[in-house]
N, C-alpha and C positions, 0 to 999 in steps of 0.2 A: 806128631805132632813135630810142629815147627819151631823151637823155641829161638825167640828174640828179644831182641834189649830193647827195651822200654823206645828209645826213638826213633831203631827201624819202625814198631813195630804199629806206633804212632803216624811214624811214614805208609804204612802196607795199609793199613785200616780205616787210614782218613779224621784223623785224629790227631789235639795238637798234645802234645807230650803233659805239657797241664793235666787232660784233660784225664788219659790213661792215669796219672799220679793221683790221678784225686780218686779217681773209680779205685783206681790198689786199695790205697788210705782209706776208702770206707767200708774195703770192703766186698766191691762190686766186681769183681778181675779178680779173679783165682792168678796166682802166679808164683816164684820158683826161685830161691836165693842161692846163687850157684857161685860158689870161688868172689863173694862180693855184690857181685854182680846182681837187678833185678830183671829177673827174664819172665818172660810173656807166652804161652801157646797161641800166637796169632787165630790159628785154626778154630782154635775152640773157644779162643776170645770174641772169633767175629762173628758169631754162633748172635753170645751173649748176649750183643753191641745189636743185628738184628733184628731180637728178641726185644729188643728195647723202645725199638723204633717203632714196633706196629704196635705200643702203645699207647695210651690215650692222657693226657693232659684231663684238669678239672671241670675246666671250660668244654672241651670237647666231651666227658663225663654227662655233662647238666646238660646239651642234648643232645644225643642216646641218647637219656634215662626221662627227660622231661624234668627231673627235680630242678632244682636250685643251686644256684655251685655252693650258697654256706651248705645246703642238708647235704652236699659231696665232701663238703670238707670233713664234714660233722661227726658222716659214714666211716670216713678214710679215720677219725681219727681214733673216732667209740669203737670198731673194731668188727662190725659189720657191717662195706665193704674195702673187696678183700682188694689189696693193693701193695704197690713197693713206693718207701719212698726214698725219694733219689734225691738227697742236699736237703734242699725246700721243699721240693716238688715231690706233689703227692702222680703216684703211675699206674696208669688201668689197665687192666685188658680186659679189652670191649666184653668178651665172650665170658670171664668170670664175674664179671661187674654186676652181665645180667642177671644168667644163674643169675648168682646169690638175692635180687631184685626180684625175683622171683619163690625163690624160697619165699621170705617174708610176708607175699602176697595174703592176706584176706579172706576168707572165701565170703 
């Protein structure tokens, strides 16, 4: 565990301080309050950020599945397509997305 302040962690992880603060506020990034300062574990946070980079957006999900972007949005909103909502954007893990669609196939 390597705890760093938000400005230090942002610099080490290649983020802006604003991006890091937004992620913390949204509950996406774990943090610690120590003596009135917000600190983050850059090792754990690095893994989370790498996992986020391996996700795809609606357009890529539509290309991967052959569904329309509208249908992908409906699936995300309806809960039958597994996704994570980051801000206003839906993010999908390709393997989980394809697995969910396979489970919905009708023989």
